DRENPADO-338807 format. One record per residue: x, y, z of N, C-alpha, C in turn; residue in three letters; residue number from 1. Coordinates in nm, 2 decimals, decimal comma. Example, Ala and Ser with C-alpha at 12.3 -4.5 7.8 and 13.67 -1.06 7.14 Angstrom:
BEGIN
      nx      ny      nz     cax     cay     caz      cx      cy      cz  resn  resi
    1,32   -0,57    0,78    1,23   -0,45    0,78    1,32   -0,33    0,78   ala     1
    1,28   -0,22    0,71    1,37   -0,11    0,71    1,29    0,00    0,79   ser     2
END
This chain:
BEGIN
      nx      ny      nz     cax     cay     caz      cx      cy      cz  resn  resi
    0,08   -0,12    0,00    0,00    0,00    0,00    0,09    0,12    0,00   met     1
    0,06    0,22   -0,08    0,13    0,35   -0,09    0,06    0,45   -0,01   lys     2
    0,14    0,53    0,06    0,09    0,64    0,15    0,13    0,77    0,10   ile     3
    0,03    0,87    0,08    0,07    1,00    0,03    0,15    1,07    0,15   pro     4
    0,26    1,14    0,11    0,34    1,21    0,21    0,39    1,34    0,15   val     5
    0,43    1,43    0,24    0,50    1,55    0,20    0,64    1,54    0,26   val     6
    0,74    1,55    0,18    0,88    1,54    0,22    0,92    1,67    0,28   phe     7
    1,03    1,67    0,35    1,09    1,78    0,42    1,12    1,90    0,32   ala     8
    1,15    1,86    0,20    1,18    1,97    0,10    1,05    2,01    0,02   asp     9
    0,94    1,98    0,08    0,80    2,02    0,03    0,76    1,94   -0,09   glu    10
    0,83    1,84   -0,14    0,79    1,76   -0,25    0,68    1,67   -0,20   arg    11
    0,59    1,63   -0,28    0,48    1,54   -0,25    0,51    1,41   -0,32   arg    12
    0,47    1,30   -0,26    0,50    1,17   -0,32    0,42    1,06   -0,25   gly    13
    0,45    0,94   -0,29    0,39    0,82   -0,23    0,50    0,73   -0,18   leu    14
    0,49    0,67   -0,06    0,59    0,58   -0,01    0,52    0,45    0,03   val    15
    0,59    0,34    0,04    0,54    0,21    0,09    0,51    0,22    0,24   lys    16
    0,41    0,16    0,28    0,37    0,16    0,42    0,49    0,12    0,51   ala    17
    0,56    0,02    0,47    0,67   -0,03    0,55    0,79    0,07    0,56   glu    18
    0,80    0,17    0,47    0,90    0,27    0,48    0,87    0,39    0,56   glu    19
    0,74    0,40    0,60    0,69    0,52    0,67    0,76    0,55    0,80   leu    20
    0,77    0,45    0,89    0,83    0,47    1,02    0,98    0,52    1,01   gln    21
    1,05    0,46    0,92    1,19    0,50    0,90    1,20    0,65    0,85   glu    22
    1,12    0,68    0,76    1,12    0,82    0,71    1,08    0,92    0,82   leu    23
    0,99    0,88    0,91    0,95    0,97    1,02    1,07    0,99    1,11   ile    24
    1,14    0,88    1,14    1,25    0,88    1,23    1,37    0,96    1,18   glu    25
    1,38    0,96    1,04    1,49    1,04    0,98    1,45    1,18    0,95   gln    26
    1,33    1,22    0,99    1,27    1,36    0,97    1,27    1,39    0,82   ala    27
    1,25    1,28    0,74    1,25    1,30    0,59    1,11    1,34    0,54   ala    28
    1,01    1,33    0,62    0,87    1,37    0,58    0,82    1,46    0,69   ile    29
    0,73    1,55    0,65    0,67    1,64    0,75    0,52    1,61    0,77   val    30
    0,46    1,54    0,68    0,32    1,50    0,70    0,29    1,38    0,61   ser    31
    0,18    1,31    0,65    0,13    1,20    0,57   -0,02    1,18    0,59   phe    32
   -0,08    1,11    0,50   -0,23    1,09    0,50   -0,26    0,95    0,56   leu    33
   -0,33    0,94    0,67   -0,37    0,82    0,73   -0,48    0,75    0,64   arg    34
   -0,50    0,62    0,66   -0,60    0,55    0,57   -0,74    0,60    0,60   ser    35
   -0,76    0,66    0,71   -0,90    0,72    0,74   -0,92    0,85    0,68   asp    36
   -0,81    0,90    0,61   -0,82    1,03    0,54   -0,77    1,15    0,63   gly    37
   -0,73    1,12    0,75   -0,68    1,23    0,84   -0,53    1,26    0,80   glu    38
   -0,50    1,39    0,79   -0,37    1,43    0,76   -0,29    1,45    0,90   cys    39
   -0,17    1,39    0,90   -0,09    1,39    1,02    0,03    1,47    1,00   val    40
    0,06    1,57    1,09    0,18    1,65    1,09    0,28    1,59    1,18   gln    41
    0,39    1,54    1,13    0,49    1,48    1,21    0,55    1,58    1,31   val    42
    0,56    1,54    1,44    0,61    1,62    1,54    0,50    1,70    1,61   gly    43
    0,38    1,70    1,56    0,27    1,78    1,61    0,15    1,68    1,65   ile    44
    0,11    1,60    1,56    0,00    1,50    1,58    0,06    1,37    1,64   asp    45
   -0,03    1,29    1,70    0,01    1,16    1,75    0,04    1,07    1,64   ser    46
    0,15    1,00    1,66    0,19    0,89    1,56    0,22    0,77    1,64   val    47
    0,16    0,66    1,59    0,18    0,53    1,65    0,32    0,50    1,68   arg    48
    0,35    0,45    1,81    0,48    0,41    1,84    0,57    0,53    1,89   gly    49
    0,52    0,65    1,90    0,60    0,76    1,93    0,60    0,80    2,08   met    50
    0,52    0,72    2,16    0,51    0,76    2,30    0,52    0,63    2,39   gly    51
    0,53    0,66    2,52    0,53    0,55    2,61    0,66    0,47    2,63   gly    52
    0,76    0,51    2,56    0,89    0,44    2,57    0,96    0,45    2,70   arg    53
    0,94    0,55    2,77    1,01    0,58    2,90    0,92    0,54    3,02   asn    54
    0,81    0,48    3,00    0,72    0,44    3,11    0,79    0,32    3,19   tyr    55
    0,80    0,34    3,32    0,86    0,24    3,41    0,77    0,19    3,51   arg    56
    0,64    0,22    3,50    0,55    0,17    3,60    0,50    0,03    3,58   gly    57
    0,41   -0,02    3,65    0,36   -0,16    3,64    0,28   -0,17    3,51   pro    58
    0,28   -0,29    3,45    0,21   -0,32    3,33    0,06   -0,33    3,37   glu    59
   -0,02   -0,25    3,30   -0,17   -0,24    3,34   -0,26   -0,30    3,23   arg    60
   -0,20   -0,31    3,11   -0,29   -0,36    3,00   -0,34   -0,50    3,03   arg    61
   -0,46   -0,53    3,01   -0,52   -0,66    3,02   -0,55   -0,69    3,17   gly    62
   -0,53   -0,60    3,26   -0,56   -0,63    3,40   -0,68   -0,56    3,45   asn    63
   -0,79   -0,56    3,37   -0,91   -0,49    3,41   -0,99   -0,59    3,49   val    64
   -1,03   -0,54    3,61   -1,12   -0,61    3,70   -1,26   -0,56    3,70   leu    65
   -1,36   -0,65    3,69   -1,50   -0,61    3,70   -1,56   -0,66    3,83   phe    66
   -1,63   -0,57    3,90   -1,69   -0,60    4,03   -1,83   -0,64    4,01   cys    67
END
């Protein structure tokens, strides 16, 4: 699947989905279009995998208790 992006030099293009994360990390793109049609500005909007890396608390996922 190809994803529409805007590169840092303001060119527009299409990149493979598997290349997107690397381009984000290299600051090679400034925005891209999500599959739901939402435009994402890198460094401003939330991007999957960009948060939570420094969390050192207890694992809480999947530990939901119902009374």
